[in-house]
Residue, then its C-alpha position, 0 to 999 in steps of 0.5 A: m312209751r315211745m318218745p315221737v321221732i320229733n321230739r326225741f331230735a328236739k331233744n339231741d339238737r337242744a344237747l348239741s345246741g348247748r354243746r357247741v356253744a361251750v365249745l365255741a366260747a372256749t375257741a373264741a377265747v383261745l383265739a382272742g389271747g392268741v390274737q393279744v399276745l400276737a398285737v404284743d409281739t408285733a408291737w414289741a418288733a416294730s419299736p426298735a429300742a432306743a440307740p444311746t445318743a453320744a454326748t455332744a460337745p459344748a459350743a467353743a465359748h468366744t472371749g472378747h468382741l469381734q473388732a471392727g475398723l477401716h482397712m488401710t485407710p488412714s483418714l478421710s475426706i470428702t467434698a459435698g455435690g463431689p464424687k462419692v468416697e469409698i469407705p473399707v472396713a474390716v471386721v477381726n475375730f480374735t475371740g476363739a470361736p467363729y462366727q456364722d453371720v458377721k456383717a459391718s455397718v457405718s453411721l455419719r453425723g455432721i458437726v457443727g462446732a462442737a454440737p452434732v447434727g442429723l443428717g437425712d436423705d437429703y444430704l447422705t446416701i451410703e451403699a453397700h458393694t456386693p458379693q457380685g460386684g455391684w453397689q447397693k443402695l442402702a435403707l439409712g436409719s437414724s438414732s436420737d442422738g444424729w447419727t445416720g447409718a445402714v448395715t450389710p444387707y449379707g453376712e459372710t462366715l467368720q472362723d477364729g483369726r480371720a477378717a471379713h472385708f466390707t466396702f462402703r461408698i458414701g455420697l454427701s449432697a452439696k447443701a451438706a457442707s453449709k450444714a456441717s463443717h466436718v463429719q463424724v464416721s462411726i465403723d462398728g459391726d456384729g457377729d451372731g447378734q454380738s455387737a463388736d468394738g467399733v472405732l470414731k474417724d473425723m471425715a473433713v468435708s470441702p464445700a462444692p466447687a463454684p460453678k464457672s460462669p461462661s466466658k463473654p466475650a469483651p464488647t466492640k467499642p463503635a467507631p468513633a463518628r466523623p463530623a459532618a464535613d468529612r460525612t459529605p461524599a466526596a465529587p468523583a473525579a474526573p477520567a484522566t484523559k490520555a494525550p493522544a500517542a504521536t504518530p512517527t512521521a517518516a522521512p520522504a523516501t529520496s528514489a535514487p536516479a534511474g539506471t543505478p543500483e541501490l546500494a545497502q545503507t552501511g554503518s559502523g556499529p561496536a563490532d566492526t570497530f574491535l575487529a578493525a582494532s584486531a586486525a590492525a594490531l595483529l597486521a603491526l605484531g607480523s610486521g615486528v617479527l618479519i623485521a626482527v627475523r630479517r635483522l637476526r638472518p646473517q649476511r652471506 
């Protein structure tokens, strides 16, 4: 009996479908395994082997501490209310290893007798010289034992065997002299958080000079009062009357008789007398010479 064509295709299709499913499942399994292998290989290639790390040398250890003190300043003195005083500070490194952040600090406290006295903002100002060349006013900190001080706002790298230099400027108000007879100054420093060995110095405080009062001109003494008799006004003097000038009276002119000429009036003066005397002397001299010549002439 023949099977209908439709049923036969249906059976063949079911058989083919089963074989197709088996082939597809095997193929999927193979592909999945290949993908996993590729993923593992890719991950292994992407993570390079870690390079061996070189052993880091241990940091050099510091032996001792930094040394802080005054730089080329044997003594300190200041005038209360006067000009500010510069305090140069040096921090020296002889510890055998460098420091990365070295700073300096200065602290002050007043002394009255033997007792310390704190100096606050009303009495004390501290400034630091900056690398740019100016002065920066520093914020002050205080301690329970009377110290008031400040730290430089910047640090320096300091190699072994070298020194870092800082400069502070101190000012005291005029009323600080009445509060403290002298001032103690503490110079300190630190490097990378390690305190330096500092020094303690005394600073003499001089009182502010008294302001000079302007000189007053000496008072002028009033003139002594005159007695009443002297204060009466004097009568004005009468103007002096001049005597009338005498008018010379001319002598009456005498008229010469008619027909006689008028001769000029002559008189002997000093010059005429001298000429007459000279002429007489010359005449006498000439006569004497003539007589002498005649006597000396030989007679014939």
